[in-house]
N, CA, C and O of each residue as an XYZ file, in Angstrom:
604
protein
N     -14.175    -18.176      9.522
C     -13.462    -19.378      9.182
C     -14.057    -20.528      9.958
O     -14.487    -20.357     11.099
N     -14.084    -21.653      9.373
C     -14.608    -22.834     10.012
C     -13.579    -23.939      9.867
O     -13.454    -24.535      8.797
N     -12.838    -24.222     10.941
C     -11.794    -25.225     10.839
C     -10.746    -24.834      9.824
O     -10.159    -25.699      9.173
N     -10.499    -23.525      9.678
C      -9.527    -23.069      8.706
C     -10.117    -22.879      7.325
O      -9.404    -22.515      6.390
N     -11.404    -23.121      7.186
C     -12.049    -22.964      5.887
C     -12.941    -21.724      5.922
O     -13.444    -21.330      6.974
N     -13.120    -21.130      4.769
C     -14.006    -19.984      4.665
C     -15.420    -20.411      5.011
O     -15.825    -21.534      4.712
N     -16.179    -19.509      5.645
C     -17.534    -19.863      6.056
C     -18.391    -18.604      6.144
O     -18.539    -18.041      7.229
N     -18.965    -18.145      5.014
C     -19.811    -16.963      5.099
C     -21.136    -17.327      5.752
O     -21.609    -18.457      5.638
N     -21.722    -16.360      6.435
C     -22.988    -16.613      7.106
C     -23.932    -15.457      6.909
O     -23.849    -14.733      5.917
N     -24.839    -15.283      7.865
C     -25.872    -14.258      7.732
C     -25.663    -13.081      8.673
O     -26.615    -12.356      8.960
N     -24.474    -12.877      9.148
C     -24.203    -11.793     10.090
C     -24.150    -10.447      9.406
O     -24.706    -10.259      8.324
N     -23.482     -9.523     10.043
C     -23.370     -8.165      9.539
C     -22.867     -8.156      8.103
O     -21.853     -8.780      7.792
N     -23.562     -7.460      7.243
C     -23.243     -7.363      5.825
C     -23.165     -8.736      5.164
O     -22.438     -8.907      4.185
N     -23.915     -9.734      5.693
C     -24.002    -11.038      5.051
C     -22.818    -11.945      5.302
O     -22.726    -13.000      4.676
N     -21.900    -11.580      6.196
C     -20.712    -12.385      6.407
C     -20.443    -12.503      7.903
O     -20.519    -11.510      8.628
N     -20.128    -13.709      8.369
C     -19.701    -13.892      9.747
C     -18.384    -14.628      9.757
O     -18.003    -15.255      8.769
N     -17.692    -14.552     10.871
C     -16.439    -15.277     11.041
C     -16.559    -16.133     12.289
O     -17.075    -15.679     13.311
N     -16.090    -17.362     12.213
C     -16.015    -18.183     13.399
C     -14.679    -17.891     14.069
O     -13.822    -17.250     13.460
N     -14.477    -18.340     15.297
C     -13.237    -18.030     15.992
C     -12.012    -18.768     15.467
O     -10.902    -18.486     15.918
N     -12.168    -19.694     14.539
C     -11.016    -20.439     14.014
C     -10.066    -19.508     13.289
O     -10.469    -18.460     12.784
N      -8.803    -19.900     13.241
C      -7.786    -19.082     12.579
C      -8.016    -19.036     11.079
O      -8.425    -20.037     10.491
N      -7.759    -17.877     10.436
C      -7.927    -17.772      9.000
C      -6.910    -18.640      8.266
O      -5.830    -18.927      8.782
N      -7.264    -19.040      7.082
C      -6.338    -19.800      6.259
C      -7.060    -20.422      5.088
O      -8.284    -20.558      5.098
N      -6.309    -20.794      4.092
C      -6.906    -21.510      2.987
C      -6.932    -20.752      1.688
O      -6.502    -19.603      1.588
N      -7.454    -21.441      0.697
C      -7.575    -20.911     -0.648
C      -9.006    -21.092     -1.112
O      -9.619    -22.130     -0.864
N      -9.538    -20.090     -1.782
C     -10.869    -20.165     -2.368
C     -10.700    -20.413     -3.858
O      -9.982    -19.680     -4.538
N     -11.368    -21.455     -4.369
C     -11.275    -21.822     -5.778
C     -12.652    -21.636     -6.421
O     -13.658    -22.112     -5.896
N     -12.687    -20.948     -7.551
C     -13.939    -20.708     -8.269
C     -13.998    -21.575     -9.522
O     -13.035    -21.639    -10.286
N     -15.139    -22.245     -9.732
C     -15.340    -22.933    -11.006
C     -15.906    -21.926    -11.999
O     -15.961    -20.733    -11.704
N     -16.322    -22.386    -13.158
C     -16.841    -21.484    -14.196
C     -18.026    -20.674    -13.704
O     -18.097    -19.465    -13.928
N     -18.959    -21.342    -13.031
C     -20.138    -20.641    -12.526
C     -19.765    -19.676    -11.412
O     -20.325    -18.584    -11.326
N     -18.820    -20.068    -10.556
C     -18.352    -19.172     -9.502
C     -17.734    -17.913    -10.077
O     -17.962    -16.813     -9.574
N     -16.951    -18.078    -11.132
C     -16.348    -16.930    -11.794
C     -17.421    -16.040    -12.416
O     -17.370    -14.817    -12.289
N     -18.392    -16.659    -13.090
C     -19.486    -15.883    -13.699
C     -20.258    -15.111    -12.637
O     -20.581    -13.939    -12.827
N     -20.550    -15.765    -11.527
C     -21.304    -15.095    -10.464
C     -20.475    -13.994     -9.802
O     -21.027    -12.990     -9.351
N     -19.168    -14.172     -9.740
C     -18.314    -13.108     -9.215
C     -18.391    -11.885    -10.121
O     -18.493    -10.757     -9.638
N     -18.341    -12.106    -11.428
C     -18.428    -10.999    -12.389
C     -19.777    -10.290    -12.260
O     -19.855     -9.064    -12.332
N     -20.828    -11.072    -12.070
C     -22.179    -10.515    -11.967
C     -22.511    -10.009    -10.567
O     -23.622     -9.538    -10.320
N     -21.543    -10.107     -9.648
C     -21.679     -9.653     -8.267
C     -22.835    -10.327     -7.530
O     -23.595     -9.685     -6.805
N     -22.942    -11.628     -7.735
C     -23.909    -12.430     -7.004
C     -23.652    -12.278     -5.508
O     -22.501    -12.298     -5.071
N     -24.696    -12.128     -4.737
C     -24.560    -11.835     -3.312
C     -23.809    -12.932     -2.549
O     -22.942    -12.626     -1.730
N     -24.129    -14.192     -2.804
C     -23.468    -15.288     -2.089
C     -21.975    -15.337     -2.413
O     -21.148    -15.464     -1.510
N     -21.631    -15.238     -3.688
C     -20.226    -15.287     -4.083
C     -19.494    -14.049     -3.579
O     -18.336    -14.139     -3.171
N     -20.146    -12.914     -3.603
C     -19.541    -11.692     -3.083
C     -19.192    -11.847     -1.604
O     -18.164    -11.335     -1.160
N     -20.030    -12.542     -0.836
C     -19.742    -12.796      0.573
C     -18.491    -13.645      0.758
O     -17.657    -13.360      1.617
N     -18.367    -14.696     -0.059
C     -17.170    -15.541     -0.008
C     -15.926    -14.728     -0.358
O     -14.897    -14.825      0.311
N     -16.036    -13.929     -1.415
C     -14.887    -13.131     -1.844
C     -14.502    -12.100     -0.781
O     -13.317    -11.866     -0.542
N     -15.496    -11.490     -0.148
C     -15.209    -10.497      0.892
C     -14.411    -11.126      2.029
O     -13.460    -10.522      2.525
N     -14.785    -12.329      2.443
C     -14.034    -13.015      3.497
C     -12.607    -13.300      3.061
O     -11.658    -13.052      3.806
N     -12.463    -13.817      1.864
C     -11.127    -14.154      1.372
C     -10.252    -12.916      1.273
O      -9.109    -12.924      1.731
N     -10.779    -11.850      0.680
C      -9.981    -10.645      0.513
C      -9.667     -9.991      1.857
O      -8.568     -9.468      2.043
N     -10.617    -10.013      2.801
C     -10.383     -9.413      4.114
C      -9.246    -10.113      4.847
O      -8.501     -9.480      5.595
N      -9.115    -11.411      4.632
C      -8.053    -12.179      5.292
C      -6.844    -12.382      4.391
O      -5.943    -13.154      4.720
N      -6.822    -11.691      3.256
C      -5.708    -11.770      2.316
C      -5.427    -13.211      1.876
O      -4.276    -13.631      1.759
N      -6.509    -13.952      1.637
C      -6.399    -15.337      1.185
C      -6.419    -15.387     -0.334
O      -7.071    -14.560     -0.971
N      -5.721    -16.337     -0.919
C      -5.737    -16.444     -2.372
C      -7.093    -16.895     -2.892
O      -7.742    -17.761     -2.306
N      -7.506    -16.299     -3.992
C      -8.698    -16.709     -4.728
C      -8.201    -17.100     -6.109
O      -7.582    -16.295     -6.805
N      -8.476    -18.345     -6.505
C      -7.932    -18.835     -7.762
C      -9.001    -19.511     -8.605
O     -10.075    -19.864     -8.119
N      -8.686    -19.677     -9.852
C      -9.441    -20.512    -10.773
C      -8.408    -21.102    -11.719
O      -7.258    -20.663    -11.744
N      -8.811    -22.079    -12.483
C      -7.871    -22.610    -13.472
C      -8.144    -21.923    -14.805
O      -9.125    -21.195    -14.955
N      -7.277    -22.162    -15.751
C      -7.424    -21.519    -17.060
C      -8.708    -21.949    -17.762
O      -9.300    -21.156    -18.493
N      -9.148    -23.188    -17.555
C     -10.336    -23.684    -18.267
C     -11.600    -22.892    -17.932
O     -12.303    -22.483    -18.855
N     -11.924    -22.656    -16.654
C     -13.091    -21.817    -16.369
C     -12.943    -20.402    -16.901
O     -13.917    -19.799    -17.353
N     -11.725    -19.869    -16.848
C     -11.511    -18.525    -17.387
C     -11.829    -18.497    -18.873
O     -12.518    -17.593    -19.346
N     -11.329    -19.485    -19.613
C     -11.615    -19.543    -21.047
C     -13.105    -19.649    -21.297
O     -13.648    -18.958    -22.159
N     -13.759    -20.507    -20.552
C     -15.201    -20.703    -20.734
C     -15.954    -19.396    -20.509
O     -16.841    -19.053    -21.291
N     -15.613    -18.666    -19.456
C     -16.334    -17.431    -19.150
C     -15.909    -16.265    -20.028
O     -16.693    -15.338    -20.235
N     -14.696    -16.287    -20.546
C     -14.251    -15.162    -21.380
C     -15.007    -15.102    -22.696
O     -15.007    -14.068    -23.363
N     -15.651    -16.199    -23.077
C     -16.424    -16.204    -24.324
C     -17.870    -15.783    -24.117
O     -18.599    -15.575    -25.086
N     -18.295    -15.654    -22.854
C     -19.660    -15.212    -22.574
C     -19.767    -13.708    -22.777
O     -18.762    -12.997    -22.762
N     -20.973    -13.236    -22.962
C     -21.195    -11.804    -23.117
C     -21.347    -11.199    -21.728
O     -22.387    -11.339    -21.084
N     -20.306    -10.532    -21.286
C     -20.283     -9.843    -19.999
C     -19.956     -8.392    -20.259
O     -19.500     -8.017    -21.339
N     -20.196     -7.596    -19.258
C     -19.657     -6.255    -19.242
C     -18.142     -6.454    -19.123
O     -17.658     -6.845    -18.061
N     -17.394     -6.193    -20.191
C     -15.953     -6.490    -20.228
C     -15.187     -5.862    -19.065
O     -14.327     -6.528    -18.486
N     -15.467     -4.591    -18.694
C     -14.765     -4.033    -17.535
C     -15.041     -4.819    -16.242
O     -14.149     -4.953    -15.404
N     -16.255     -5.334    -16.074
C     -16.575     -6.125    -14.879
C     -15.787     -7.427    -14.876
O     -15.295     -7.849    -13.830
N     -15.660     -8.067    -16.033
C     -14.865     -9.288    -16.136
C     -13.400     -8.993    -15.809
O     -12.780     -9.720    -15.032
N     -12.851     -7.942    -16.390
C     -11.449     -7.592    -16.148
C     -11.209     -7.215    -14.687
O     -10.177     -7.574    -14.119
N     -12.147     -6.498    -14.076
C     -12.025     -6.118    -12.664
C     -12.011     -7.375    -11.785
O     -11.213     -7.473    -10.853
N     -12.881     -8.320    -12.079
C     -12.925     -9.569    -11.310
C     -11.635    -10.353    -11.482
O     -11.063    -10.833    -10.504
N     -11.175    -10.484    -12.713
C      -9.950    -11.245    -12.985
C      -8.725    -10.600    -12.341
O      -7.780    -11.297    -11.971
N      -8.735     -9.271    -12.205
C      -7.587     -8.588    -11.612
C      -7.424     -8.907    -10.133
O      -6.358     -8.674     -9.563
N      -8.466     -9.435     -9.508
C      -8.416     -9.716     -8.067
C      -8.212    -11.190     -7.751
O      -8.230    -11.580     -6.584
N      -8.019    -12.010     -8.769
C      -7.773    -13.420     -8.504
C      -6.651    -13.942     -9.380
O      -6.203    -13.270    -10.309
N      -6.211    -15.133     -9.074
C      -5.122    -15.751     -9.825
C      -5.723    -16.790    -10.755
O      -6.455    -17.680    -10.321
N      -5.411    -16.671    -12.027
C      -5.807    -17.691    -12.991
C      -4.602    -18.611    -13.135
O      -3.585    -18.243    -13.725
N      -4.735    -19.811    -12.587
C      -3.635    -20.767    -12.626
C      -3.497    -21.318    -14.031
O      -4.435    -21.896    -14.580
N      -2.334    -21.137    -14.600
C      -2.069    -21.759    -15.886
C      -1.884    -23.244    -15.642
O      -1.430    -23.656    -14.574
N      -2.230    -24.028    -16.615
C      -2.065    -25.466    -16.466
C      -0.592    -25.809    -16.585
O      -0.017    -25.704    -17.669
N       0.029    -26.219    -15.479
C       1.412    -26.644    -15.604
C       1.489    -27.895    -16.460
O       0.477    -28.547    -16.718
N       2.656    -28.215    -16.884
C       2.847    -29.323    -17.814
C       2.230    -30.627    -17.317
O       1.684    -31.392    -18.111
N       2.310    -30.892    -16.012
C       1.776    -32.146    -15.501
C       0.276    -32.082    -15.198
O      -0.330    -33.121    -14.934
N      -0.340    -30.897    -15.225
C      -1.747    -30.755    -14.882
C      -2.681    -31.580    -15.764
O      -3.592    -32.217    -15.236
N      -2.495    -31.595    -17.094
C      -3.395    -32.429    -17.905
C      -3.306    -33.905    -17.521
O      -4.318    -34.606    -17.519
N      -2.119    -34.375    -17.200
C      -1.978    -35.770    -16.764
C      -2.681    -35.985    -15.432
O      -3.348    -36.998    -15.225
N      -2.523    -35.019    -14.531
C      -3.168    -35.109    -13.226
C      -4.688    -35.112    -13.403
O      -5.381    -35.916    -12.778
N      -5.209    -34.222    -14.245
C      -6.648    -34.155    -14.498
C      -7.153    -35.463    -15.115
O      -8.208    -35.967    -14.732
N      -6.397    -36.006    -16.068
C      -6.789    -37.271    -16.702
C      -6.808    -38.403    -15.680
O      -7.699    -39.253    -15.712
N      -5.830    -38.419    -14.772
C      -5.790    -39.447    -13.736
C      -6.977    -39.307    -12.785
O      -7.559    -40.308    -12.367
N      -7.340    -38.059    -12.439
C      -8.505    -37.840    -11.578
C      -9.773    -38.361    -12.245
O     -10.601    -39.007    -11.602
N      -9.919    -38.078    -13.542
C     -11.090    -38.568    -14.275
C     -11.138    -40.088    -14.273
O     -12.183    -40.685    -14.013
N     -10.013    -40.703    -14.561
C      -9.961    -42.167    -14.614
C     -10.288    -42.762    -13.248
O     -11.072    -43.706    -13.152
N      -9.691    -42.215    -12.196
C      -9.933    -42.725    -10.843
C     -11.399    -42.576    -10.434
O     -11.930    -43.404     -9.694
N     -12.048    -41.516    -10.920
C     -13.451    -41.261    -10.583
C     -14.422    -41.991    -11.506
O     -15.630    -41.980    -11.270
N     -13.899    -42.627    -12.556
C     -14.770    -43.299    -13.514
C     -15.538    -42.324    -14.391
O     -16.610    -42.652    -14.901
N     -14.996    -41.131    -14.568
C     -15.619    -40.102    -15.399
C     -14.805    -39.942    -16.676
O     -13.635    -40.322    -16.726
N     -15.428    -39.379    -17.704
C     -14.692    -39.157    -18.946
C     -15.408    -38.112    -19.784
O     -16.535    -37.711    -19.491
N     -14.736    -37.693    -20.809
C     -15.351    -36.838    -21.810
C     -15.316    -35.358    -21.518
O     -14.884    -34.905    -20.458
N     -15.789    -34.627    -22.504
C     -15.801    -33.168    -22.478
C     -16.567    -32.620    -21.284
O     -16.167    -31.617    -20.693
N     -17.658    -33.272    -20.928
C     -18.505    -32.796    -19.832
C     -17.719    -32.619    -18.534
O     -17.989    -31.692    -17.770
N     -16.764    -33.489    -18.282
C     -16.033    -33.459    -17.022
C     -14.621    -32.880    -17.134
O     -13.922    -32.772    -16.126
N     -14.197    -32.511    -18.325
C     -12.813    -32.057    -18.517
C     -12.501    -30.781    -17.735
O     -11.446    -30.688    -17.108
N     -13.398    -29.804    -17.763
C     -13.145    -28.555    -17.043
C     -13.143    -28.809    -15.543
O     -12.307    -28.259    -14.825
N     -14.069    -29.638    -15.059
C     -14.086    -29.971    -13.635
C     -12.798    -30.677    -13.223
O     -12.260    -30.413    -12.148
N     -12.305    -31.570    -14.072
C     -11.069    -32.286    -13.751
C      -9.882    -31.329    -13.692
O      -9.020    -31.469    -12.824
N      -9.826    -30.367    -14.598
C      -8.753    -29.374    -14.581
C      -8.827    -28.546    -13.301
O      -7.808    -28.271    -12.668
N     -10.039    -28.155    -12.931
C     -10.218    -27.386    -11.703
C      -9.867    -28.239    -10.479
O      -9.237    -27.752     -9.540
N     -10.273    -29.500    -10.494
C      -9.931    -30.403     -9.397
C      -8.431    -30.573     -9.255
O      -7.908    -30.589     -8.141
N      -7.737    -30.700    -10.373
C      -6.277    -30.819    -10.338
C      -5.660    -29.546     -9.772
O      -4.699    -29.613     -9.006
N      -6.196    -28.400    -10.137
C      -5.708    -27.124     -9.603
C      -5.929    -27.067     -8.096
O      -5.025    -26.693     -7.349
N      -7.131    -27.437     -7.644
C      -7.446    -27.399     -6.217
C      -6.563    -28.357     -5.426
O      -6.141    -28.044     -4.313
N      -6.285    -29.521     -6.000
C      -5.506    -30.532     -5.282
C      -4.020    -30.188     -5.192
O      -3.308    -30.763     -4.369
N      -3.539    -29.264     -6.021
C      -2.132    -28.873     -5.927
C      -1.899    -27.850     -4.823
O      -0.756    -27.623     -4.426
N      -2.966    -27.229     -4.320
C      -2.842    -26.265     -3.233
C      -2.651    -27.033     -1.926
O      -3.302    -28.055     -1.712
N      -1.761    -26.550     -1.047
C      -1.516    -27.292      0.188
C      -2.710    -27.350      1.142
O      -2.740    -28.193      2.038
N      -3.681    -26.476      0.962
C      -4.897    -26.530      1.764
C      -4.825    -25.654      2.999
O      -3.758    -25.141      3.338
N      -5.939    -25.481      3.665
C      -7.248    -25.985      3.275
C      -7.770    -25.279      2.022
O      -7.394    -24.144      1.729
N      -8.620    -25.958      1.311
C      -9.159    -25.451      0.051
C     -10.685    -25.501      0.120
O     -11.265    -26.485      0.580
N     -11.322    -24.429     -0.343
C     -12.774    -24.381     -0.487
C     -13.066    -24.123     -1.950
O     -12.561    -23.158     -2.522
N     -13.886    -24.983     -2.571
C     -14.238    -24.850     -3.977
C     -15.704    -24.435     -4.071
O     -16.581    -25.109     -3.531
N     -15.965    -23.326     -4.755
C     -17.340    -22.904     -5.048
C     -17.685    -23.406     -6.437
O     -16.987    -23.090     -7.400
N     -18.758    -24.188     -6.554
C     -19.050    -24.855     -7.814
C     -20.542    -25.051     -8.042
O     -21.329    -25.118     -7.098
N     -20.908    -25.138     -9.294
C     -22.275    -25.493     -9.661
C     -22.408    -27.002     -9.839
O     -23.512    -27.507    -10.046
N     -21.289    -27.725     -9.760
C     -21.285    -29.187     -9.932
C     -20.640    -29.848     -8.715
O     -19.562    -30.431     -8.834
N     -21.281    -29.768     -7.547
C     -20.631    -30.263     -6.337
C     -20.371    -31.773     -6.342
O     -19.380    -32.227     -5.769
N     -21.235    -32.541     -6.971
C     -21.028    -33.989     -6.987
C     -19.721    -34.333     -7.701
O     -18.909    -35.103     -7.189
N     -19.529    -33.757     -8.879
C     -18.319    -34.029     -9.654
C     -17.066    -33.550     -8.925
O     -16.083    -34.286     -8.831
N     -17.097    -32.320     -8.410
C     -15.905    -31.781     -7.746
C     -15.610    -32.498     -6.438
O     -14.444    -32.644     -6.069
N     -16.634    -32.947     -5.731
C     -16.399    -33.722     -4.515
C     -15.696    -35.022     -4.868
O     -14.766    -35.436     -4.176
N     -16.133    -35.663     -5.938
C     -15.497    -36.898     -6.391
C     -14.061    -36.634     -6.819
O     -13.160    -37.398     -6.470
N     -13.839    -35.567     -7.565
C     -12.516    -35.275     -8.111
C     -11.537    -34.731     -7.064
O     -10.335    -34.980     -7.158
N     -12.036    -33.999     -6.079
C     -11.151    -33.413     -5.064
C     -10.970    -34.320     -3.853
O     -10.025    -34.145     -3.083
N     -11.852    -35.273     -3.680
C     -11.756    -36.150     -2.519
C     -11.867    -35.354     -1.230
O     -12.684    -34.440     -1.126
N     -11.054    -35.698     -0.263
C     -11.098    -35.024      1.026
C     -10.201    -33.784      1.064
O     -10.094    -33.123      2.097
N      -9.563    -33.473     -0.053
C      -8.628    -32.352     -0.085
C      -9.326    -30.986     -0.051
O      -8.699    -29.988      0.305
N     -10.605    -30.926     -0.413
C     -11.285    -29.639     -0.493
C     -12.704    -29.733      0.070
O     -13.367    -30.765     -0.037
N     -13.144    -28.640      0.668
C     -14.553    -28.489      1.017
C     -15.231    -27.968     -0.247
O     -14.833    -26.934     -0.785
N     -16.240    -28.669     -0.716
C     -16.908    -28.310     -1.960
C     -18.276    -27.734     -1.609
O     -19.091    -28.387     -0.956
N     -18.513    -26.503     -2.053
C     -19.739    -25.779     -1.731
C     -20.537    -25.539     -3.007
O     -20.006    -25.014     -3.986
N     -21.815    -25.923     -2.997
C     -22.690    -25.725     -4.164
C     -23.131    -24.269     -4.232
O     -23.540    -23.677     -3.233
N     -23.038    -23.710     -5.424
C     -23.528    -22.350     -5.674
C     -24.990    -22.395     -6.040
O     -25.596    -21.353     -6.290
């Protein structure tokens, strides 16, 4: 943990822990979810830390939908999904996502999934770590509420 945030390193089995107290939530974007299913080494390290400390690992419904249409080994997808929480979009989430987009000066389909994920991350009390393939967008959308890590 680093200041209460997850922090995988190069120690034993690819993961180290700092002396800071555990805490926080790990949020996966579409690419993070895909890499979890494919057992990418970097994402596996993040997940190992989260699971070892019994921390929540979440994604929003939008990344789940995006990845559920990809051709994966279905049992691997189901196994990955069984270990995390897919946050359903609460009634106010689309409004929150739209407000985040407007505040960031972003719009359109390209940013809609990121905005939904940003809204999900911002509803968590924190600390929050977001694993993403679009760090610029998520940093803008999450502000200082989340540590955004590029995959």
